[in-house]
C-alpha positions in Angstrom: -63.3 -148.5 99.2 -60.6 -148.4 96.5 -61.6 -146.5 93.3 -59.1 -147.0 90.5 -59.4 -148.0 86.9 -56.2 -150.0 87.1 -57.1 -153.6 87.9 -53.5 -154.3 89.1 -53.6 -151.5 91.7 -57.0 -152.8 92.9 -55.6 -156.3 93.3 -52.5 -154.9 95.1 -54.5 -153.0 97.6 -57.0 -155.8 98.1 -54.1 -158.1 98.9 -52.3 -155.5 101.1 -55.3 -154.2 103.0 -57.8 -157.0 103.0 -56.7 -158.5 106.3 -57.1 -155.2 108.2 -60.1 -153.7 106.5 -63.4 -154.7 105.0 -62.6 -153.6 101.5 -64.6 -152.8 98.4 -63.4 -151.9 94.9 -64.6 -150.0 91.9 -63.2 -149.1 88.5 -65.6 -146.4 87.3 -67.5 -143.5 88.7 -70.9 -145.1 88.3 -69.6 -148.3 89.9 -68.0 -146.4 92.8 -71.2 -144.5 93.5 -73.3 -147.7 93.5 -70.9 -149.4 95.9 -70.7 -146.2 98.0 -74.5 -146.0 98.4 -74.7 -149.7 99.3 -71.9 -149.9 101.9 -71.2 -146.3 103.0 -67.4 -146.8 103.5 -65.8 -144.3 106.0 -62.6 -144.1 104.0 -62.1 -144.1 100.2 -58.9 -144.0 98.1 -59.8 -142.3 94.8 -57.8 -142.1 91.5 -59.0 -139.0 89.7 -58.3 -140.5 86.3 -61.4 -142.5 85.8 -62.9 -143.7 82.4 -63.9 -142.3 80.1 -61.5 -139.5 81.1 -58.5 -141.6 82.2 -56.0 -138.8 81.1 -58.0 -136.0 82.8 -59.5 -135.5 86.3 -63.1 -134.3 85.8 -64.7 -137.7 86.2 -62.8 -138.2 89.4 -63.9 -134.8 90.7 -67.5 -135.6 89.9 -67.1 -138.8 91.9 -65.6 -137.0 94.8 -68.4 -134.4 94.8 -71.1 -137.0 94.7 -69.7 -139.0 97.5 -69.1 -136.0 99.8 -72.6 -134.8 98.9 -74.1 -138.1 100.2 -71.8 -138.4 103.2 -69.7 -135.2 104.0 -67.8 -136.9 106.8 -66.2 -139.5 104.4 -62.4 -139.4 104.4 -61.4 -139.5 100.7 -57.7 -139.9 99.9 -56.8 -138.9 96.4 -54.2 -141.1 94.6 -52.3 -139.2 92.0 -49.1 -139.2 89.9 -46.4 -136.6 90.2 -47.9 -134.6 87.3 -51.3 -134.5 89.1 -50.3 -132.6 92.2 -52.3 -129.5 91.2 -55.4 -131.6 90.8 -54.7 -133.3 94.1 -54.5 -129.9 95.9 -57.7 -128.9 94.2 -59.4 -132.1 95.4 -58.3 -131.3 99.0 -59.7 -127.9 98.7 -62.9 -129.5 97.5 -63.2 -131.7 100.5 -60.8 -134.6 100.1 -59.1 -135.6 103.3 -55.6 -136.1 101.9 -53.6 -137.1 98.8 -50.9 -139.6 98.0 -48.6 -139.7 95.0 -47.9 -142.8 93.0 -46.1 -145.2 93.1 -48.0 -146.6 96.1 -45.9 -147.7 99.1 -48.2 -149.8 101.1 -46.6 -148.9 104.5 -47.0 -145.2 103.8 -50.6 -145.6 102.7 -51.4 -147.6 105.8 -50.3 -144.7 107.9 -52.5 -142.3 106.1 -55.5 -144.7 106.3 -54.9 -145.2 110.0 -55.0 -141.4 110.6 -58.1 -141.1 108.5 -59.9 -143.8 110.5 -58.8 -142.2 113.7 -60.1 -138.8 112.7 -63.4 -140.5 111.6 -63.8 -142.2 114.9 -63.2 -138.9 116.8 -65.8 -137.1 114.6 -68.3 -139.9 115.1 -67.7 -139.8 118.9 -68.1 -136.0 118.9 -71.4 -136.3 116.9 -72.7 -138.9 119.3 -71.7 -136.6 122.3 -73.5 -133.6 120.8 -76.6 -135.7 120.0 -76.6 -137.0 123.6 -76.2 -133.6 125.1 -78.9 -132.2 122.9 -81.2 -135.0 123.9 -80.3 -134.6 127.6 -80.9 -130.9 127.4 -83.9 -130.9 125.2 -86.0 -129.6 128.1 -83.4 -126.8 128.5 -84.1 -125.2 125.2 -81.1 -126.8 123.6 -78.5 -125.2 125.8 -75.4 -127.2 125.3 -72.5 -127.6 127.7 -70.3 -130.5 128.9 -68.1 -128.5 131.4 -68.6 -129.1 135.1 -69.8 -125.5 135.6 -72.5 -125.8 133.0 -73.7 -129.1 134.4 -74.1 -127.4 137.8 -76.1 -124.6 136.1 -78.3 -127.2 134.3 -79.0 -128.8 137.7 -79.9 -125.5 139.2 -82.3 -124.6 136.4 -84.2 -127.9 136.9 -84.3 -127.4 140.7 -85.7 -123.8 140.6 -88.0 -124.1 137.7 -90.8 -125.8 139.6 -91.0 -123.0 142.2 -92.2 -119.5 141.7 -89.2 -117.7 143.3 -87.5 -114.8 141.5 -84.2 -115.6 139.7 -81.4 -113.3 138.9 -79.1 -114.4 136.1 -75.7 -112.7 135.8 -73.0 -113.1 133.2 -71.2 -111.3 130.4 -73.0 -110.3 127.2 -73.5 -113.3 124.9 -73.4 -116.0 127.6 -77.0 -117.0 127.0 -78.9 -115.3 129.9 -82.2 -115.2 128.0 -81.8 -118.8 127.0 -81.5 -119.8 130.6 -84.6 -117.7 131.5 -86.6 -119.4 128.7 -85.4 -122.8 130.0 -86.6 -122.0 133.5 -90.0 -121.0 132.0 -90.2 -124.1 129.8 -89.7 -126.4 132.9 -92.1 -124.4 135.1 -95.8 -124.9 135.9 -96.3 -121.7 133.8 -94.8 -123.3 130.6 -98.1 -123.1 128.7 -98.5 -119.4 129.5 -96.6 -116.5 127.9 -92.9 -115.6 128.3 -92.5 -111.9 128.0 -89.1 -110.4 127.6 -88.2 -106.7 128.0 -84.8 -105.1 127.8 -84.6 -102.4 130.4 -81.5 -100.8 128.8 -82.9 -100.6 125.3 -86.0 -98.4 126.0 -85.7 -94.6 126.7 -86.3 -93.9 130.4 -89.4 -91.7 129.7 -91.1 -94.6 127.9 -90.0 -97.4 130.1 -92.6 -96.9 132.8 -95.5 -97.1 130.3 -93.9 -100.0 128.5 -93.7 -101.9 131.8 -96.9 -101.0 133.5 -99.1 -99.7 130.6 -101.1 -96.5 130.6 -104.7 -95.2 130.8 -106.4 -93.2 128.1 -105.5 -89.5 128.4 -102.5 -90.2 130.7 -100.3 -88.1 128.4 -100.4 -86.5 125.0 -101.0 -89.2 122.4 -102.5 -91.7 124.9 -105.8 -92.1 122.9 -106.6 -95.5 124.4 -105.9 -97.8 127.3 -102.8 -99.9 126.8 -101.6 -102.9 128.9 -97.9 -103.0 129.9 -95.5 -106.0 129.7 -96.1 -106.9 133.3 -99.9 -107.4 132.6 -99.1 -109.3 129.4 -97.1 -111.7 131.5 -100.1 -112.5 133.8 -100.0 -116.2 134.6 -96.7 -116.5 132.7 -93.1 -115.3 133.1 -91.7 -111.7 132.8 -88.0 -111.6 131.9 -86.3 -108.3 132.8 -83.1 -108.1 130.8 -80.4 -105.6 131.9 -82.2 -105.0 135.1 -79.3 -102.8 136.4 -80.3 -100.1 133.9 -83.7 -99.7 135.6 -84.1 -96.1 136.9 -84.5 -95.7 140.7 -88.1 -94.4 140.5 -89.1 -97.5 138.5 -87.3 -99.7 141.0 -89.7 -98.6 143.6 -92.7 -99.5 141.5 -91.2 -102.9 140.6 -90.4 -103.6 144.3 -94.1 -102.9 145.2 -95.2 -105.3 142.5 -92.9 -108.0 143.8 -94.1 -107.5 147.3 -97.9 -107.1 146.7 -98.4 -108.5 143.2 -100.3 -105.3 142.2 -99.5 -102.5 139.7 -101.1 -99.2 138.6 -101.0 -98.1 135.0 -99.6 -94.7 134.2 -102.3 -92.2 134.8 -104.5 -94.7 136.6 -105.4 -95.2 140.3 -106.8 -98.6 140.2 -104.7 -101.5 141.7 -104.4 -104.3 139.2 -103.6 -107.8 140.5 -101.0 -109.5 138.3 -99.7 -113.1 138.8 -96.4 -113.4 137.0 -93.0 -114.8 137.8 -90.0 -112.5 137.6 -86.7 -113.5 136.1 -84.1 -110.8 135.8 -80.6 -110.6 134.2 -77.7 -108.3 134.0 -74.2 -108.2 132.5 -73.0 -105.7 135.1 -71.6 -106.2 138.7 -75.0 -105.6 140.3 -73.6 -106.3 143.8 -71.2 -103.3 143.4 -73.9 -101.2 141.8 -76.1 -101.9 144.9 -73.3 -101.1 147.3 -72.8 -97.7 145.4 -76.5 -96.9 145.9 -77.5 -97.0 142.2 -79.7 -100.0 142.8 -82.0 -100.6 145.7 -80.8 -103.2 148.1 -84.3 -104.4 149.0 -85.1 -104.8 145.3 -81.8 -106.7 144.8 -82.6 -109.2 147.5 -86.2 -109.6 146.2 -84.9 -110.4 142.7 -81.9 -112.6 143.7 -83.7 -115.2 145.7 -81.8 -117.6 143.4 -78.8 -116.3 141.6 -77.3 -118.1 138.5 -73.9 -116.9 137.4 -73.1 -117.9 133.8 -69.4 -118.4 133.1 -67.8 -116.7 130.0 -67.0 -119.0 127.1 -63.3 -118.8 127.8 -63.8 -120.5 131.2 -65.8 -123.4 129.8 -63.0 -125.5 128.6 -63.8 -127.9 125.7 -67.3 -126.5 125.4 -66.0 -124.0 122.8 -65.1 -126.8 120.3 -68.3 -128.7 121.1 -70.4 -125.5 120.4 -68.3 -124.7 117.3 -69.1 -128.1 115.8 -72.7 -127.9 116.8 -73.1 -124.5 115.0 -71.2 -125.7 112.0 -73.4 -128.7 111.6 -76.5 -126.6 112.1 -75.7 -123.9 109.7 -74.2 -126.2 107.0 -77.4 -128.3 107.0 -79.6 -125.3 107.0 -77.8 -123.5 104.2 -77.0 -126.8 102.3 -73.3 -125.9 102.3 -70.5 -128.3 102.1 -68.5 -127.2 105.2 -68.0 -130.3 107.3 -65.2 -129.4 109.7 -62.4 -127.0 110.8 -58.8 -127.0 109.7 -56.2 -127.6 112.4 -55.3 -123.9 112.4 -58.9 -122.9 112.8 -59.3 -125.2 115.8 -56.2 -123.7 117.3 -57.7 -120.2 116.8 -61.0 -121.2 118.3 -59.4 -122.8 121.4 -57.0 -119.9 122.1 -59.2 -116.9 121.2 -60.7 -115.1 124.3 -64.2 -114.8 122.8 -65.1 -111.4 124.4 -68.6 -111.7 122.8 -69.0 -115.3 124.2 -71.3 -117.8 122.6 -73.1 -115.2 120.6 -69.8 -114.1 119.0 -68.9 -117.8 118.3 -72.3 -118.5 116.7 -72.1 -115.3 114.5 -68.5 -116.1 113.4 -69.3 -119.6 112.4 -72.5 -118.6 110.6 -70.4 -116.1 108.6 -67.8 -118.7 107.9 -70.3 -121.2 106.5 -71.7 -118.5 104.3 -68.4 -117.2 103.0 -66.5 -120.6 102.7 -66.8 -122.8 99.6 -64.3 -125.4 101.0 -65.1 -128.4 103.1 -62.8 -127.3 105.9 -63.3 -123.9 107.5 -60.1 -121.8 107.5 -59.2 -119.0 109.9 -59.8 -116.2 107.4 -63.4 -117.4 107.0 -63.8 -117.1 110.7 -62.6 -113.5 110.5 -59.2 -114.2 112.0 -57.2 -112.9 109.0 -54.4 -110.7 110.2 -55.2 -111.2 113.8 -52.4 -112.4 116.1 -53.1 -115.7 117.9 -54.5 -114.8 121.3 -53.2 -117.1 124.0 -55.3 -117.1 127.1 -53.8 -114.9 129.8 -50.4 -114.9 127.9 -48.8 -111.9 126.3 -46.4 -112.9 123.4 -43.3 -110.8 123.9 -41.0 -112.1 121.2 -39.3 -114.5 123.6 -39.2 -118.2 123.1 -41.1 -120.4 125.5 -37.7 -121.5 127.1 -36.6 -117.9 127.5 -39.9 -116.9 129.0 -39.8 -119.8 131.4 -36.2 -119.1 132.5 -37.0 -115.5 133.1 -40.1 -116.3 135.3 -38.1 -119.0 137.1 -35.2 -116.5 137.8 -37.5 -113.8 139.1 -39.4 -116.1 141.4 -36.3 -117.6 142.9 -34.7 -114.2 143.2 -37.7 -112.9 145.2 -37.7 -116.0 147.4 -34.0 -115.8 148.4 -33.8 -112.0 148.3 -35.2 -111.6 151.8 -31.9 -112.1 153.7 -30.7 -114.8 151.4 -31.7 -117.7 153.6 -31.7 -120.7 151.4 -33.5 -122.9 153.9 -36.5 -120.5 154.2 -36.5 -119.9 150.4 -36.6 -123.6 149.6 -39.5 -124.1 152.1 -41.3 -121.2 150.5 -40.9 -122.6 147.0 -41.7 -126.2 148.1 -38.4 -127.6 146.8 -35.3 -129.1 148.5 -32.2 -127.0 149.3 -30.0 -128.9 146.8 -32.6 -128.2 144.0 -32.7 -124.5 145.0 -28.9 -124.4 145.1 -28.7 -125.8 141.6 -31.3 -123.4 140.3 -29.6 -120.4 142.0 -26.3 -121.5 140.4 -28.0 -121.8 137.0 -29.3 -118.3 137.2 -26.2 -116.8 138.7 -28.0 -115.6 141.9 -25.3 -116.3 144.4 -24.6 -112.6 144.9 -27.9 -112.3 146.7 -27.3 -115.5 148.8 -25.6 -115.6 152.1 -22.5 -117.7 151.4 -22.4 -119.2 154.9 -26.0 -120.4 154.3 -24.9 -122.0 151.0 
């Protein structure tokens, strides 16, 4: 849609663009909004100087705000004169896709329009993908992931859910271990019963036993009545033991007995109580090593880890980070009625390159903060909390060298090592998987002939 009070410009663009696009025009804000509501154009060119404020920009800004309020993904290209650059930048800050200064050169404008449509198509495809994934994973509690590793995990969840075997979920903090546990419960035959979570590392050791197994009246000072523990509350349902590696050895024995015999005793009691609950455990520690070191019972480990699910950190999930970022952005923007509709190019680069030590939880928290703190339509790095932070390249330390210098240094060191053992070029070439002439050229390039047997050369 072309919004401009100048009839000649509308005619020019209708003539120049009419063969390539379905085109609508408007000369006032009210007319533009009416056409916009009826046809929902994906791309709009907008002159800010609309009547009755042809010499100002406020009417144009009102038009921009109303269109983006109705359809935040619309790509609005502001058309302005040389003297209106400040207003154009303000419009971009307010959600416009780009601006173009008069006089209009049709070829240049076509390039901007092409880019706008390309971005619109990418965003639409991304939205469809997210909607498809959410629909596909509705039974998984909304866990989203497109990477091969996550697809394998989704498959495992569906397979183990219908059985009653114990499951051990491992992974760094923030990877979604409790969400996986809830998904298993939601797909199980126990889905209509209770899901009881307990964090074994968050409760003091002297209180953990009574929290898990309950206590009888008079069991200790202050025990004025009988109290059921979490295990009993999970009867017929699922008990989720988070941070299971923090469980003290004396309680590991009691838990093992429960897993073997399905009976417990409350603190201060002697009566065996039969409890039918499924156990799902989780930890962010290397429980295999802890078991080998004797801090965790081996027999309990094997009882808990009948099925083991290892959740990958976010940095190993490829494009999932962008998928999740957009999902959280859309969710928080809609929930808070904020105007944020996307990320700037620099923000996307930060999101992709950052290591995310806090994993999905950190990503979600940063984007929630960004939506709250940002008034612009595009989220910038400072809103994500990246202000003043150097760009973290995955597994790369920036040393002040250019990429070419770093590559040359690494190449020289590898070749030097390969030919340094006796200087045999044939063996070195075989080791490096290249031909002898290629190795000869590289050795010459890096001045490595001193370490090479001249007869071999």
